[in-house]
C-alpha positions as CSV (number, residue, x, y, z in Angstrom):
1,M,103.2,39.3,116.8
2,K,104.5,37.9,113.6
3,Q,103.9,41.2,112.0
4,L,105.7,42.9,114.9
5,K,108.8,40.4,114.4
6,K,108.8,41.2,110.7
7,Q,108.8,44.8,111.5
8,F,111.9,44.5,113.8
9,K,113.6,42.6,111.3
10,S,113.4,45.3,108.8
11,V,114.9,47.9,111.4
12,P,118.6,46.8,111.1
13,Y,118.1,47.1,107.2
14,L,116.8,50.5,107.5
15,I,119.5,51.6,110.1
16,S,122.2,50.2,107.9
17,I,120.7,52.1,104.7
18,I,120.5,55.3,106.7
19,I,124.2,54.8,107.8
20,C,125.2,54.2,104.3
21,L,123.3,57.4,103.2
22,I,125.0,59.4,105.8
23,G,128.4,58.1,104.9
24,V,127.8,59.0,101.2
25,I,126.6,62.5,102.0
26,I,129.6,63.0,104.2
27,T,132.0,61.8,101.6
28,I,130.3,64.1,99.1
29,A,130.7,67.1,101.4
30,I,134.4,66.4,102.0
31,T,135.0,66.1,98.3
32,F,133.4,69.4,97.6
33,Y,135.1,70.9,100.6
34,F,138.5,69.9,99.2
35,N,137.7,70.9,95.6
36,N,136.6,74.1,96.8
37,H,139.7,74.6,99.0
38,N,142.0,73.8,95.9
39,N,139.8,76.3,93.8
40,L,140.3,79.1,96.4
41,K,144.0,78.3,96.8
42,E,144.4,78.7,92.9
43,H,142.3,81.7,92.9
44,I,144.5,83.3,95.7
45,N,147.6,82.5,93.9
46,L,146.3,84.1,90.5
47,K,145.3,87.2,92.6
48,S,148.7,87.4,94.3
49,E,150.6,87.1,91.0
50,H,148.3,89.7,89.5
51,L,149.0,91.9,92.5
52,E,152.8,91.3,92.5
53,K,152.7,92.4,88.6
54,N,150.7,95.6,89.5
55,I,153.3,96.4,92.3
56,K,156.1,95.8,89.9
57,D,154.6,97.9,87.3
58,F,153.8,100.6,89.9
59,K,157.3,100.6,91.1
60,Q,158.7,100.9,87.5
61,E,156.4,103.9,86.8
62,T,157.4,105.4,90.0
63,K,161.1,105.1,89.3
64,N,160.7,106.5,85.8
65,N,158.8,109.6,87.2
66,F,161.5,110.2,89.6
67,D,164.1,109.9,87.2
68,K,162.3,112.3,84.9
69,T,161.9,114.7,87.9
70,D,165.6,114.3,88.9
71,K,166.8,115.1,85.4
72,K,164.5,118.3,85.4
73,L,165.9,119.3,88.9
74,D,169.5,118.9,87.5
75,K,168.7,121.1,84.6
76,L,167.3,123.8,86.8
77,D,170.0,123.6,89.2
78,K,172.4,124.1,86.2
79,K,170.6,127.2,84.9
80,L,170.7,128.6,88.5
81,D,174.3,128.1,88.5
82,E,174.7,129.7,85.3
83,L,172.7,132.6,86.4
84,D,174.6,132.9,89.6
85,D,177.9,132.9,87.6
86,K,176.6,135.6,85.4
87,K,175.6,137.8,88.3
88,I,178.9,137.3,89.9
89,N,180.9,138.1,86.6
90,K,178.6,141.0,86.2
91,N,179.4,142.3,89.8
92,N,183.0,141.6,89.3
93,K,183.2,143.8,86.1
94,E,181.5,146.5,87.9
95,I,184.0,146.5,90.6
């Protein structure tokens, strides 16, 4: 009987130790979760900044390409106008 009483006296201690261990485990898990969450936020911010830079570079490159194409089209348009003028002048001379 005395031995049984000793065993029951040690049960609250075991329960309190188990509760403390559960508390420590939960605290560690929460700490890792928030650290991981902050790291993910930083990673996402870095990726979005990199993506914004790539978009900006792409827009600039596209704008430059359109400007070059526009200049070439203007030159072709001028040449076509000159050719039309020459044909008109030639036809006028023949008449």
